[in-house]
ZAMARGU-4260 file (C-alpha; in steps of 0.2 Angstrom, whole numbers, plus 5000, padded with zeros to 4 digits):
<rodrens>
0) 5627/4958/4736 | 5623/4941/4745 | 5633/4926/4740 | 5616/4918/4735 | 5612/4932/4723
5) 5629/4930/4715 | 5625/4912/4712 | 5608/4916/4705 | 5617/4920/4688 | 5618/4902/4685
10) 5599/4900/4687 | 5588/4897/4671 | 5576/4910/4678 | 5590/4923/4678 | 5590/4937/4665
15) 5608/4931/4662 | 5602/4914/4656 | 5600/4919/4638 | 5610/4932/4629 | 5601/4945/4618
20) 5608/4958/4606 | 5603/4972/4618 | 5603/4966/4636 | 5603/4979/4650 | 5615/4977/4664
25) 5607/4976/4681 | 5624/4974/4689 | 5642/4977/4682 | 5648/4963/4695 | 5636/4950/4688
30) 5642/4955/4670 | 5659/4951/4676 | 5654/4935/4684 | 5646/4929/4668 | 5661/4934/4658
35) 5672/4925/4670 | 5662/4909/4669 | 5661/4909/4650 | 5668/4893/4643 | 5674/4893/4625
40) 5669/4876/4617 | 5675/4867/4601 | 5659/4872/4591 | 5663/4890/4595 | 5680/4888/4589
45) 5674/4880/4573 | 5661/4894/4571 | 5674/4907/4572 | 5685/4899/4560 | 5671/4898/4547
50) 5668/4917/4550 | 5686/4921/4548 | 5687/4911/4532 | 5672/4918/4523 | 5681/4927/4509
55) 5666/4921/4498 | 5649/4924/4504 | 5641/4909/4512 | 5627/4904/4525 | 5633/4897/4541
60) 5619/4888/4551 | 5623/4886/4570 | 5610/4872/4574 | 5605/4864/4590 | 5591/4863/4604
65) 5585/4877/4615 | 5597/4881/4629 | 5613/4873/4621 | 5622/4890/4619 | 5618/4896/4602
70) 5612/4913/4607 | 5628/4915/4618 | 5639/4912/4603 | 5629/4922/4591 | 5627/4937/4602
75) 5646/4937/4606 | 5651/4938/4588 | 5637/4949/4581 | 5643/4962/4593 | 5661/4961/4588
80) 5666/4974/4575 | 5678/4962/4567 | 5663/4953/4560 | 5654/4968/4554 | 5655/4960/4536
85) 5643/4946/4542 | 5624/4947/4544 | 5618/4938/4560 | 5601/4931/4563 | 5602/4926/4581
90) 5586/4915/4582 | 5577/4908/4568 | 5561/4906/4578 | 5559/4925/4580 | 5551/4937/4568
95) 5555/4956/4566 | 5538/4959/4560 | 5522/4955/4569 | 5513/4951/4553 | 5526/4938/4548
100) 5529/4921/4555 | 5546/4914/4558 | 5545/4905/4541 | 5541/4921/4531 | 5555/4930/4541
105) 5568/4917/4535 | 5562/4918/4517 | 5565/4937/4518 | 5582/4935/4526 | 5587/4923/4513
110) 5581/4935/4499 | 5592/4948/4507 | 5607/4936/4507 | 5605/4932/4489 | 5604/4950/4484
115) 5620/4955/4494 | 5638/4949/4494 | 5638/4947/4513 | 5640/4931/4523 | 5625/4926/4534
120) 5625/4917/4550 | 5609/4910/4557 | 5606/4902/4574 | 5592/4889/4572 | 5584/4875/4582
125) 5583/4858/4573 | 5565/4858/4574 | 5563/4875/4566 | 5575/4868/4552 | 5564/4853/4549
130) 5549/4865/4548 | 5558/4877/4536 | 5564/4863/4525 | 5546/4857/4522 | 5537/4874/4522
135) 5550/4887/4516 | 5547/4896/4500 | 5551/4887/4484 | 5563/4900/4478 | 5574/4894/4492
140) 5574/4876/4486 | 5593/4876/4487 | 5594/4880/4505 | 5579/4868/4509 | 5588/4854/4500
145) 5604/4858/4510 | 5594/4857/4526 | 5587/4840/4521 | 5605/4834/4517 | 5611/4840/4534
150) 5597/4831/4543 | 5602/4815/4533 | 5620/4817/4539 | 5626/4822/4522 | 5633/4839/4524
155) 5641/4843/4507 | 5631/4858/4502 | 5643/4870/4493 | 5642/4887/4501 | 5630/4882/4515
160) 5639/4876/4531 | 5631/4868/4546 | 5638/4867/4564 | 5627/4857/4575 | 5627/4854/4594
165) 5620/4837/4590 | 5636/4832/4581 | 5645/4818/4591 | 5662/4828/4590 | 5653/4842/4600
170) 5646/4830/4613 | 5647/4836/4631 | 5650/4819/4638 | 5662/4805/4632 | 5673/4792/4638
175) 5691/4796/4642 | 5703/4781/4647 | 5687/4771/4650 | 5679/4784/4662 | 5665/4797/4660
180) 5672/4814/4656 | 5666/4831/4650 | 5677/4845/4645 | 5663/4858/4647 | 5656/4852/4664
185) 5674/4850/4671 | 5680/4866/4664 | 5665/4875/4671 | 5665/4868/4688 | 5684/4872/4690
190) 5681/4890/4684 | 5667/4891/4696 | 5675/4885/4712 | 5694/4888/4709 | 5701/4904/4718
195) 5708/4909/4701 | 5709/4903/4683 | 5722/4907/4670 | 5728/4922/4681 | 5711/4929/4683
200) 5704/4931/4701 | 5688/4922/4703 | 5675/4935/4709 | 5663/4921/4715 | 5677/4914/4726
205) 5679/4931/4733 | 5660/4933/4736 | 5661/4916/4745 | 5675/4922/4757 | 5665/4938/4761
210) 5649/4927/4765 | 5660/4915/4775 | 5667/4930/4785 | 5649/4937/4788 | 5642/4920/4793
215) 5630/4921/4779 | 5622/4905/4771 | 5633/4892/4779 | 5625/4877/4769 | 5627/4886/4753
220) 5646/4889/4757 | 5648/4871/4762 | 5640/4865/4746 | 5652/4877/4736 | 5667/4870/4745
225) 5661/4852/4742 | 5659/4856/4724 | 5676/4863/4723 | 5683/4845/4727 | 5689/4837/4711
230) 5682/4820/4717 | 5664/4827/4719 | 5665/4834/4702 | 5670/4817/4695 | 5655/4810/4704
235) 5643/4823/4696 | 5650/4819/4679 | 5648/4801/4681 | 5630/4803/4687 | 5626/4814/4672
240) 5633/4802/4660 | 5623/4788/4668 | 5607/4799/4666 | 5612/4801/4648 | 5615/4783/4644
245) 5602/4774/4655 | 5588/4787/4655 | 5591/4796/4638 | 5592/4812/4647 | 5598/4826/4635
250) 5608/4840/4644 | 5610/4857/4637 | 5622/4870/4644 | 5608/4880/4652 | 5601/4865/4660
255) 5618/4860/4667 | 5621/4878/4674 | 5603/4877/4682 | 5607/4860/4689 | 5623/4866/4698
260) 5613/4881/4704 | 5601/4869/4712 | 5615/4859/4720 | 5623/4875/4728 | 5608/4885/4734
265) 5597/4871/4740 | 5593/4871/4759 | 5600/4854/4760 | 5618/4848/4758 | 5624/4845/4740
270) 5625/4826/4742 | 5607/4825/4747 | 5601/4838/4733 | 5609/4827/4720 | 5596/4813/4723
275) 5582/4822/4732 | 5579/4838/4722 | 5563/4838/4711 | 5564/4854/4701 | 5568/4847/4684
280) 5567/4832/4672 | 5586/4829/4676 | 5585/4829/4695 | 5569/4817/4694 | 5580/4805/4684
285) 5595/4806/4695 | 5584/4800/4710 | 5584/4782/4703 | 5603/4782/4706 | 5601/4786/4724
290) 5615/4776/4734 | 5603/4776/4749 | 5592/4763/4739 | 5606/4751/4739 | 5604/4735/4750
295) 5620/4727/4755 | 5625/4719/4772 | 5638/4732/4776 | 5627/4747/4771 | 5613/4740/4781
300) 5624/4738/4796 | 5631/4756/4794 | 5613/4762/4794 | 5609/4752/4810 | 5624/4759/4818
305) 5619/4777/4814 | 5601/4775/4818 | 5604/4768/4835 | 5619/4779/4838 | 5630/4764/4842
310) 5648/4768/4849 | 5661/4767/4835 | 5677/4778/4838 | 5682/4780/4820 | 5665/4785/4815
315) 5664/4798/4830 | 5681/4805/4824 | 5675/4806/4806 | 5659/4816/4812 | 5670/4828/4821
320) 5681/4830/4805 | 5665/4833/4795 | 5660/4848/4806 | 5677/4856/4800 | 5670/4857/4782
325) 5653/4862/4788 | 5644/4846/4787 | 5634/4844/4803 | 5618/4837/4810 | 5614/4825/4797
330) 5596/4819/4800 | 5597/4801/4793 | 5608/4787/4789 | 5603/4789/4770 | 5612/4806/4771
335) 5628/4798/4777 | 5627/4785/4763 | 5625/4798/4750 | 5639/4808/4758 | 5650/4793/4757
340) 5645/4789/4739 | 5649/4807/4734 | 5666/4807/4743 | 5671/4790/4737 | 5685/4796/4727
345) 5692/4809/4740 | 5703/4807/4755 | 5695/4816/4770 | 5700/4816/4789 | 5703/4798/4795
350) 5695/4791/4778 | 5682/4782/4788 | 5670/4784/4772 | 5682/4774/4761 | 5678/4758/4771
355) 5662/4758/4760 | 5669/4761/4743 | 5667/4744/4737 | 5648/4745/4741 | 5646/4758/4728
360) 5656/4749/4715 | 5646/4750/4699 | 5654/4739/4685 | 5640/4742/4673 | 5647/4759/4666
365) 5665/4753/4665 | 5660/4736/4657 | 5648/4745/4645 | 5661/4758/4640 | 5675/4745/4637
370) 5664/4735/4625 | 5658/4750/4616 | 5675/4758/4614 | 5682/4741/4609 | 5669/4740/4595
375) 5673/4757/4589 | 5692/4755/4590 | 5694/4738/4583 | 5705/4738/4568 | 5709/4720/4564
380) 5721/4707/4571 | 5733/4721/4578 | 5719/4727/4590 | 5723/4713/4603 | 5716/4722/4618
385) 5700/4726/4609 | 5698/4709/4602 | 5700/4701/4619 | 5686/4712/4626 | 5674/4709/4611
390) 5677/4690/4612 | 5674/4690/4630 | 5657/4700/4628 | 5651/4689/4614 | 5656/4672/4621
395) 5652/4675/4639 | 5638/4688/4639 | 5629/4690/4623 | 5629/4672/4616 | 5626/4664/4634
400) 5611/4677/4637 | 5604/4672/4620 | 5605/4654/4624 | 5597/4657/4641 | 5583/4668/4634
405) 5578/4656/4620 | 5579/4641/4631 | 5570/4649/4646 | 5557/4636/4645 | 5569/4622/4643
410) 5585/4625/4654 | 5590/4607/4653 | 5596/4609/4635 | 5614/4608/4633 | 5626/4621/4626
415) 5623/4625/4607 | 5606/4617/4608 | 5592/4629/4605 | 5573/4626/4609 | 5562/4625/4594
420) 5546/4619/4602 | 5539/4610/4618 | 5524/4599/4617 | 5518/4587/4631 | 5535/4588/4640
425) 5544/4583/4624 | 5557/4596/4618 | 5561/4599/4600 | 5578/4608/4598 | 5592/4611/4585
430) 5610/4614/4586 | 5617/4631/4581 | 5634/4638/4581 | 5635/4657/4586 | 5650/4666/4579
435) 5657/4684/4579 | 5658/4693/4563 | 5675/4700/4565 | 5675/4708/4547 | 5659/4718/4550
440) 5666/4724/4567 | 5682/4730/4558 | 5673/4740/4546 | 5661/4747/4559 | 5661/4766/4560
445) 5653/4775/4574 | 5656/4788/4588 | 5639/4786/4596 | 5640/4783/4615 | 5621/4779/4616
450) 5623/4761/4609 | 5634/4750/4599 | 5630/4737/4586 | 5632/4718/4587 | 5638/4708/4573
455) 5634/4689/4573 | 5635/4674/4562 | 5624/4659/4564 | 5631/4643/4557 | 5643/4655/4547
460) 5628/4664/4540 | 5629/4683/4544 | 5613/4690/4551 | 5605/4704/4540 | 5601/4717/4554
465) 5612/4721/4569 | 5605/4723/4587 | 5609/4740/4594 | 5615/4737/4612 | 5612/4752/4624
470) 5617/4752/4642 | 5600/4746/4648 | 5601/4731/4636 | 5619/4728/4641 | 5613/4726/4659
475) 5599/4715/4655 | 5611/4703/4646 | 5622/4702/4661 | 5607/4699/4672 | 5600/4686/4661
480) 5616/4676/4664 | 5612/4677/4683 | 5595/4669/4681 | 5585/4685/4679 | 5568/4684/4671
485) 5563/4700/4661 | 5547/4709/4667 | 5536/4723/4660 | 5549/4736/4665 | 5561/4728/4653
490) 5549/4730/4638 | 5560/4741/4627 | 5576/4730/4629 | 5566/4714/4627 | 5559/4721/4610
495) 5577/4723/4604 | 5582/4706/4610 | 5566/4698/4602 | 5571/4705/4585 | 5588/4697/4586
500) 5580/4681/4592 | 5568/4681/4577 | 5583/4681/4566 | 5591/4667/4575 | 5575/4657/4574
505) 5574/4660/4555 | 5591/4651/4554 | 5585/4637/4566 | 5571/4634/4554 | 5584/4630/4540
510) 5592/4616/4549 | 5591/4599/4542 | 5593/4591/4560 | 5580/4591/4574 | 5584/4585/4592
515) 5570/4577/4601 | 5571/4574/4620 | 5559/4566/4631 | 5560/4561/4649 | 5572/4547/4646
520) 5579/4547/4629 | 5586/4559/4616 | 5584/4557/4597 | 5590/4565/4582 | 5579/4567/4566
525) 5589/4571/4550 | 5581/4576/4534 | 5590/4567/4520 | 5583/4571/4503 | 5565/4572/4509
530) 5567/4556/4520 | 5567/4558/4539 | 5580/4547/4548 | 5578/4546/4567 | 5592/4539/4577
535) 5595/4538/4596 | 5608/4550/4603
</rodrens>
């Protein structure tokens, strides 16, 4: 069996991509490979725990989206004789009877459950759950009500349990020590590429060695060896986290395996495939992070050196060392830049590529994670580190960006002065004091990585609604402070910002003082009991 055929077990088009109750085995070796690669997740551990403690009958819903691994878990335990006391319905979108749709099938399954003393486990998509909650039989109103409560994040439902892949505690990606991390992705890539794992010999590694000896699929072997580098794995996880945060790209287990398959079996090197593949929604979005699109003086000079084949001893030696790991005959400077980016956490040969590490330094992800985690972990005066991070963000990023955005038509206004109107070159402004609502931040509870809420007081008055800051809005705030003017591509972020600005302006309207500025003089108009007093400032 060819090495490429062995790797095809990862493909979403493989018959091994989805487990079913009766799946014929085309190859015992592929079965062994799939078993070897299997990663036990926390949601599976919790599912098993519920099965093991089901002395009283209950319904256990395993919820999620297509491709997240529900069928793998359900199939595994439905075929285990230890759980013969449990009835399993693997996929709630299916019907056993061509005359019944999925809704009617669930009605019958719940009828059987209520007539028995057995626990029932159901694998169900969130969309199907919403559909059944609205369209299921009235006699199962208790189950439908439990579904509604689960969707509203209120899981207290007696003998009905919900485990959802959408729950933040089962998130595939999170920040660890301020850096992107994924237990699932890291464990899978280690299992895939390590010679052995937990005293089990890796059959994929053996297949790779056989292919290497037979001089088969050299690019695939090189890609496999590149993927085995911990630094390359870190780069991949970082890119996937950026796609999740900046592009709202949801990633299922099946999609991740197919993505790794694409990187390995492509006819180009892994570092090019990361940004040039166009076979999925995920790879399309990763293209926007292509380091070859960066324009810095050092990278431009590197591209020129490579294009003109200018003599540089260290670069020549590095190219020789690249050949030793199978990387040869790169066709463009863009490929070298992608290679340097992918290997930026690794030592290789004479480390020529590390000269360009700072060119790929992206502070956005690190800065965003620091502020987000500070909001989530702030517990009052004892949280000195978190308080410092939050204070710096509000005072030097958020408040400054708000001042610049509101005063974009009057940049000459002083600090704390906010533009109300501009007529015939005369500015009308008022003074506001923006403050951090520390009490609200202390009581803030969230584990969401997609955004964090801001808590602001204007002249000591707490704003009623909070502005959610995702990574794209976070970047826009930073760029506003560098003089950037938003355009049509920033529409979604600007809408969030405008909502906050409207609240600030409503507080501006309550001010009793108005500052009037013409070309030469500044005046202050103050409302004193219905009388307007104007004085020169």
